[in-house]
N, C-alpha and C positions, 0 to 999 in steps of 0.2 A: 260708458267705460266697461271694460270686461271685468266680470266678477269671478272670484275663486271659490269653488265649492268643494266640499268633502262629503262622502257618503257614509252614513252611520248605519251599520248592519243591524244593530239592536232595535232601532226605532224606524228603520227603513225610510229615513229622511235625509235630505241633503242639508248640510250646514255651511254657512258662509265662512271662509278663512280670513283672518285679519291681514291687512296690507302690510308689507315689510316697511320698517322705519329707516330713515336716512341717518347714517353715522356722520354727524357734523365734524367731529374731531378728525376723522379720516380725510374728509374733504379739505379741511384747512391744511392738514399736513401735506397732502399731495399737490394741491393746486396753489398754495401760498408759501409754505415753509420751504419746500424743495426748490422751487424756482429762485427764491431769494438766496438760498445757500449756493446755488449754481452761479448766480450773478456775482456773489462775493468772491467765490473761488476764481472766477474768470477775471475779475478786477485785480485780485492779488497777483495773478499770473502776469497780467499786462503791466502792472507796476514793476514786478521783478524783471521782466524783459526790458522795460524802459531803463531801469537802473543799470542793467548789464550793457545796454547799448551805449549809455553815457557814463562810463566808469569815472569815478572821482578818486583823486589822490589827496593824501594829507599834505598840508602846506609844508611841513618839515621834510617831506620826501622830494620836493621839487625846487626848493630854494636853499641857499646858504645865507646865514646871517653874517653880514660883513663885519670882520674883526674877530669873529669866532672861527678860528682856522688853525690848522696844524702847521708846524714848522719843521723843515728838513735839517737833519744833523749829519755830519760826516767826520770821519777821523781815519788815522793811519796807525797801524800797530803791528805787533808780532804775534804769531801763533807758534807755540812750542809744544813738545811732546809728540811730534809726528814720528811714525815708525819708518824713517828713511824715505818718506814721500814728500819732503819739503823742497825748498828751493836749493838749486845748486849754486853755491856762493860764487863760483867763478863765472857764472852766467848772470847773476843778479847782484850787481854791485850795491844797490840800495839796501838789499837785505843784509849784506855783510856790514855796511856802515851802520845800519840801525842796530844790529846785534852788538857791535863794538860799543856804540854809545850807551846801550842798555847795560852792558857789563861794567862800563866805567862808572855809571851812576850807582852801581851796587858795590863799587870799590875794587873791581877786578880789572887789572891792566892787561890788555891784549894787544897793544900796539906792537907792530913788527912780527906778530905771530900769524901764521897761515891757518885760517879756520877752514875745516873740511866737513863740518857737520851738515847733515841733510834732514835734521829734525826740526828746522825752523822755517817759517814761511812769512813773507810780508803780505799783509792783507789790508783791504779797505773796509771800513765799518760804516754802515749807514743805518739811520734810525729816524723815526718820526716822533717829534715832540707834540703830544696832543694838547688841545687848548685847555687852559686852567690847570696844567700839571703843576703839582706842588713839590717842594724840595723833599727828597727822600722817596718819592714814588718811583716805581719800576716801569721800564719800557722794554719792548723787544728790539733786538738789534740783528742786522744781517751782516754776514762776513763773507768776503769774496777774495780769492787769491789774486795777487798782482804779478807774481813771477812765474816760474816754470814748475811749481809744486804740482804733484800728481793727485794728491788726496789730502783733505783736511780732517779725515776721520780720526777721532781720538785726540785731537789737538785742543789746547787751552789758550784762550786769548788773554794776553797780559793786559793789565790796567791801561786803558787808552782813553784820552780825553776826546769828547765829541764836540765839534764846533758848529755854530750857526752861521748864517750868511754874514753877520756882522763881525765875525772873528772871535766872538766870546765863547767860552766853554760853558755848555749848558748841561752836560751829562758825562758820566764816566762809565765805560763798558768793560766787562771782564767776565770770564766763565768758560765752561766747556761747550764745545761746538757740536751741534746736532746736524748730521748730514742726511740729505734725502736720497742720495745715490751711493754707489759703491764702484770700486775698480779692482778687479782680480787679474793678475798677470802671471803667466807661466813663461817657459823658455821660448815658446813659439806662438802663443796665443794670448790675447788680452781681451777681457770682457769688461765693458763699462756700462753701467745703468744709471740714468739720471746725470747729475752734474756733481761729482764728488769734490770739486774745488770751490763750492759755494754752500753755505749753511747758515744757520741762525742760532741765536742764544735766547731762549725764552726768559723774559725778565732779566736780561743780562745787562741792562743799562740802568743807572741810578741818576735821577734828576738832581743836579747841584745848583741850578739857577732857574728862577721863575721869570716868566714873561708877564709884566704888569699889564692888566687890562681892566679898567674900571667900568664894568658893564652897567652897574646901577646908577652911574653918574651921567650916562649918555642922554642927550636930548633928542637925538635923531638916529634912526637905524636904517640901514639899506639892506634890502632883501635881493640877493643876486640869484636869478633864475639859472638853473643848471642847463636847461635847454631854452635859450632865449626865444620868446615868441610874443608878439604884441597882444594877441588875443588872450593868451594865458596871463600875461601881466595885468591886463585890464580886469580880468576875472578875479585875480588875487586882490587887487585894490578894492573891487566891489564887495567881495566877501568880508574883508577886514572892516570896511566902513559900515557894513550892515550889522556886524557883531560887536564892534568896539565903539564906533562913533563916526559920524559923518565928517569927512575931510581929514581923517587920520592918515590914510594911505593915498599916495599919488604916484602915477606912473612917470618915471623919468625917461626911460628908453625901453626897448623890447627886452632888455636883460636886467632891469633894475626897477624896484618899487621902493620909494622913499617913505619911511614910516616915522611920523612925528609922535613922540612919546607924550601921551596925555598927562595932565597935571597930577591926576591921582596915581600915576605910575612913575612919577619922577624919581622916587627913591627906591623903587622896586621894579626895575625893568625886566628882571627875570620872570616875574609873575605875568607880565604882559606877553612875553615870548611864549610862556607855557600855555597861555590861553589861545593864542592865535596859531601855534604850530600844529594843532590838531584839527583846524578848520578844513573841511573838504573843499577841493577846488577841481573843477572839470578842466583838464588840460587840453590843449590843441597844438598841433604841429603841422608844418608844411608837408605836402606830399613828397615823399623821398623814397628812392630805391638805392640800397647800398649793395654793391657787388664786390665780392672778393674773388678775383679771377684765379688766384693761386690755389684756393681750395674748392672753387666752384660754388661758393655759398651766396645765396641771394636773400635779402631781407627787404620786404616791402611794407610800407605803412598802409593803414586802412583808408587813407584819403586819396590813394592813387586812383585816377580816373583816365579813361581813354575815349577818343572819338571813334566813330565807326571805321573799322579796319578789318581786312581779311588777311589771314596769316597762313602760309603754307610752308612746310619744311621739305626741302628737296631731298629725294631719295635716289638720285641718279648715281649709279656706281659704274665706273669705268675700270675694266679689268684687262691687263696686258700680260700675256704669257709668252715666254720664249721657249721654244722646243727645237733645239738644233738637231739636224739630221746629218748622218754621215753618208756621203756619196762615194761609192767604190767603182773603179774602172772595170771593164769587162775582162774576163780571164785572158791571159797572154797578150794583153794590149801593150804595145811597145811604149807609148807615151802616156799611158794612164796614170793618174794620181788620185790618192784618197784625200778628199776634202770635206770640210764641215760646212754644210749649207744651213744658214740661219732661217728659221721659220717663226714668224711672229703672228700671234692671234690676238686681235683686239675686239672686245665685246663691250657693249654699253647696255646695262640692265637697269630698267626703271623698276625698283622693287614694288611689289603690290602693297596696297594699304596707304598710299599717299593721300592725305586728306587736307582740307582747307578749313580752318576755324574762322567763323564770322563773329566778331565782337561788336556789339551795337554801341552807339554813342552813350557816354555816361556809365559804362559798365563799371561795376565795383571791383574791388580786389578779388572777391570770391569768383566773380564771373571771368576775370582775367586769368586767374590761375586755372580754373576749370577749362577754359577754352584752350590754353596752351598745353595743359595735360592731355587734352583730347588728341593732340598731335603726337603724343608719345615721345616728347623731346627729353633729352637729358639736361641736367642743370647747366652744363657748359654751353649747350646749344641754346638754352633759354636766355643766357646772357646776351648772345648775339642777336636773338630775336628782339629782346627788349631794347637794345641799342638801335636796332634798325627801325623799330616802331617810333622811338624818340626822334630819330633822324627824319622820319616822315612827317613829324609834327603831330602825330596822333596820340602821343603819351603825355598826359598833363601831370608830370612829376619830374623831380630832379634826380638824376642818376649820379651817384658818387662811386667811383672806382677806387678800391684800395690796393 
């Protein structure tokens, strides 16, 4: 072993230096602690990526509890206080009849009198009665003109009953109307923004009749999937059975899961629903492509797959130009005439940059979009390409056109 020596000038002797000591704590930190921390960080990252790849949704966001639903209400009424922008009574007989009937209920006899006001408009009122709405609670209502009224700004809706599908009155609406648009008119120009003949009244309806629904006395509940799918329905049933009890939930069809209320929840079904509605469920949907040809919008699901296919977008441009020429006769020609001689030039140009994209079998949505973007196609051309790939049998997805 090599020895370390130091020279002592005072004694003219060589002295042996002590060997350096190994720092055990440093070795443990570098070769044990650091690798373990690296592995923990890597595992956390992989778990996070896995959870992102398989996103889960709450049960309450993907199903509706059957019976817990809204109800549509509708009514017919009059809006007054318009600044000459209401219905023309000679054109809207129903507005005139409604106005006469309203005045008679107030003790004013207008029979045989010609009404010429333009400050009144006949309207339709619509509203949604939420589930478990109680008498006296307020709801929003929407107001829409029925006649030839130009603007409902500044108008007030008179008390109007709102009817349900069974013909019963469930609410009464009244109040000042808020308009999202406006209309300004001059002698020769008119400017309209939005729809001034439609508006709403915040908290303008008051509930007068309740819809009875004994939730806590139910022995069976049905969960309706908002997007029916047999795989998602099976996963919902499995999650409920694992967290509440075996055999509680059963799949009836791709859009319905039947939930049998356990004995301990027979008098408190709301507690059961509160416990299961926050359960996470991994959803699944069929591969689908939705195309809106009017706006050129394309929406594709992540499950879209294709077989091996090569796609090329044609860039052939045919150009036709007409350049007529004038032919004149020679000077002093006795029979000469000036005529127009047509000259047509036709050119076919294959623009540079024509490319072909190759998509391998089983390509994902990301690969599909990247391959089609490589061609530099516009959204409307992309619609045609997708439909052509589907016609060739290489696109494993359903295409829905709106």
